[in-house]
C-alpha positions, 0 to 999 in steps of 0.5 A, a space after each residue: 522524502 522529496 521536496 518541491 524544486 520547481 513550478 513543474 513539481 508543485 505536486 511532488 510529495 514531501 512526506 511520501 517517496 516518489 522517483 526523481 524523474 521517472 515512473 514507478 508502480 508496485 513496491 517490490 523486494 521490500 526487505 530490512 538488511 543490516 540497518 537499512 530498509 530497501 524499497 524496490 519498485 516497478 520502474 520505467 528508467 526511461 520515462 514517466 509512463 508505464 513501460 520498460 519494467 525494471 526494478 528501481 531502488 530506494 533506501 532508508 534507515 528510518 522509513 521516512 526519508 528515502 534516498 533514490 539509488 541506481 536501477 537495481 535490476 534493469 529490463 533487457 531485450 529478453 525480459 521485463 522485470 515484473 513484481 517480486 520479493 527479496 529474502 535474506 538467505 541466512 543459511 545460504 540455502 541457495 549457495 549464492 553466498 560468498 566469504 561466509 556472508 549470506 546473500 540477498 535473493 530476489 525472486 521476480 517475474 520474468 515477463 518475456 518479450 516478443 522474439 525471446 524463446 519464451 515470448 508471451 509467458 510469465 515465469 519466476 526467476 531469481 537474482 542474488 546480491 552479496 553487496 547488501 542489495 545494490 548490485 544483482 546477478 541473474 541466475 543462469 538457470 532462470 526461470 526457476 518456475 514456469 507454468 507456460 502461462 501468460 499471467 503467472 506472476 508476483 512471487 512473494 517468498 518467505 521462510 516457513 518454520 512450523 510443524 510441517 518443517 522449515 523451507 521456503 514458501 512462494 505465494 504467486 498468482 494466476 492473475 486471470 484465474 483469480 487464484 493464489 498458488 503456493 509452492 515450496 523450495 529448499 534452495 530457492 531454485 527448485 520449486 514444488 507445488 503445494 496448493 491453490 487458494 481461490 477464487 473467493 470474495 472480490 473477483 471483479 478484476 485480475 488478482 495480483 501481488 499476493 502476500 502471506 504472513 502470520 500475526 498475533 491476534 489481539 497481541 496474544 502470541 499464543 493466538 496467531 493467525 495467517 493473513 493472505 492479502 491479494 490486490 485486485 484490478 479493477 473491482 475495488 469498493 470505490 472503483 478501479 484498483 484495490 486490495 483485499 485480505 483473508 484471515 485464517 490458518 496456514 499449515 505449511 501446505 494449504 491456506 484456509 480462510 476463516 473470513 471468506 464470504 463468497 466462494 467462487 466469483 464475487 456477489 455484487 451485493 457483498 462488495 462492501 462486506 469484503 475485507 479491504 486493505 484500503 477503501 480509497 482509490 489510490 492504495 494498490 499492490 501493497 506488500 510487506 517487508 521481510 526480515 523486519 526486527 522485533 516482529 513488526 509487520 510493515 506494509 507499503 502500497 503504490 499510491 495510484 489507480 490503474 484507471 488513470 495512472 498514466 495521466 496524473 498531472 505530475 512532471 517529470 516524475 509520476 506516482 508516489 508510494 504510500 506511507 509505511 504502515 504498521 499492521 496488526 490483527 484485532 478482534 472486532 465483534 468476534 471477527 479478526 480484522 486488520 488494523 493499519 497505522 502509520 509507522 511511529 517514525 513518521 511522527 518522530 520527525 515533527 512536534 505536534 501543536 496544542 490541542 484545540 477544542 471547538 464546537 462546530 455549527 456550520 463552517 469554521 476555518 481553523 488557523 494553521 492549515 498548510 500544504 503538508 501536515 498531520 491532522 489529528 481530530 476527534 469528533 463528538 457528534 451532537 445533533 449533526 447529520 454530517 460533520 468533518 473537515 475540508 483540507 487543502 481548500 478555500 477559507 469558506 470550505 467550498 473548494 478542497 477535499 472533504 472528509 466527512 462522517 455521516 453517523 446515521 449511515 455509518 459512512 466515512 466519505 472522502 470527496 475529491 470532486 472539488 480538490 483542484 485539478 480533476 479534469 485530466 481523466 474522467 474516472 478521477 473525480 470521485 467520493 469514496 466511502 468507507 464504513 465507520 462506527 463510533 467508539 465506545 464513548 460515541 466519538 470518531 477519531 481520524 488521523 489525516 496525513 495531508 501532502 502536496 498530492 495526497 490525503 491518507 486517512 486512518 479512521 478509529 485507530 486504523 480500523 479503516 483507511 482511505 488513501 486518495 491522490 489530490 491535485 490542489 492549487 498550491 495556494 489552497 492550504 485552508 483547513 475548515 471544519 463543518 457540521 451540518 444539520 446540527 452541532 459537533 464538538 471537535 478536539 483538533 491537533 495539527 502537526 506541521 511537517 513543513 513544505 520543504 522537508 527533505 
């Protein structure tokens, strides 16, 4: 975690990772190894705008407090180091291990610069580490996979063990073709084409940063399905960058989707029916960690949007990461759906306050609003047309970030048009909408993580999430409940994480 160190860093997050004084974007190389979680990421080591892509690096033992490390894989005169992944090569299939210790192997996209022999193309390369991921050596035979394409990138590699055998699988994209390409390898150096998926569902922008993993359905280990995630820019359900997912089967060669709504290019009428990882404006390039114990599937995303990413008003750093999320698969009306919940380690850092029960008619300020906190709230609507809360605002609720529910239309709305500094880019002021339905008892439950520059909303136990950057005045810390067109009952619990949490 990071703390506010000067007035120039009013927006530095307390609950989320941000680099010390540089730019970051896509999470890369997510891996758990020997008790440590490693978060690598797209990083400009020389400034706070997108350029000079290298792999930055941070580590954590608890998924909450992150320590920035030196740049892991820097760009050079030949290539920029674009997105990719890391595997623990347990059986030393690559031959890079030393002294009986298996290596970590990074698979990344080489984006070749003008003047280099492969200029204008993107291809997949590898590097290895034998010191736990802190120093890396590039393979002399790079690239290990090329299509001589300008937009072939973002390899996610995992070990497949199934009826078809045991081998490495790479999932990458041809970004402008809206396709995911799958390859196999025995040694991480030589790759053989398997199959192609797509175009399908959302194709309103280029495809990037894919992932493919298996999950039990409804907790049943005998009923397992595969999830393919694909990030897309632009074309998200509320504008700009976003991520979508497909659920189906992978037989070691081909991924077959059971949740595709439209083959080929997207139908504009179906955008809100596609399955989105997050309905907010600021959750992109999300991928999962490798080698996590106990079968957990953990994901993290870049908390920004390419529409305005280089312009957000932070200094000297720019762009945070989301909270780490536990991902599971459940049945909803007979269809498999992803559920995302903040990792339990986040809650372990602070003690929640008492549960308060109130009846809301109009606007009601709640004591205890702070700049950094978790708001757990359950609404039981009466006759209200809309109800919700305003965070990081003024006492009367007229200024701040409005998080509202309209039961009549089944909408969750996160409105940041009055959330503070919104004038730095014309695309930033917005009101994002996500589908929401009442629980069996008619109530709506939200977990809202409020930080110096963001809100992350987990609705109805994570069936829908909305992630948004906000840039409020430091003095705007009020929390207000509201109910319009009638009354609403609410049960509220606040957890204060502390403004200066390290």
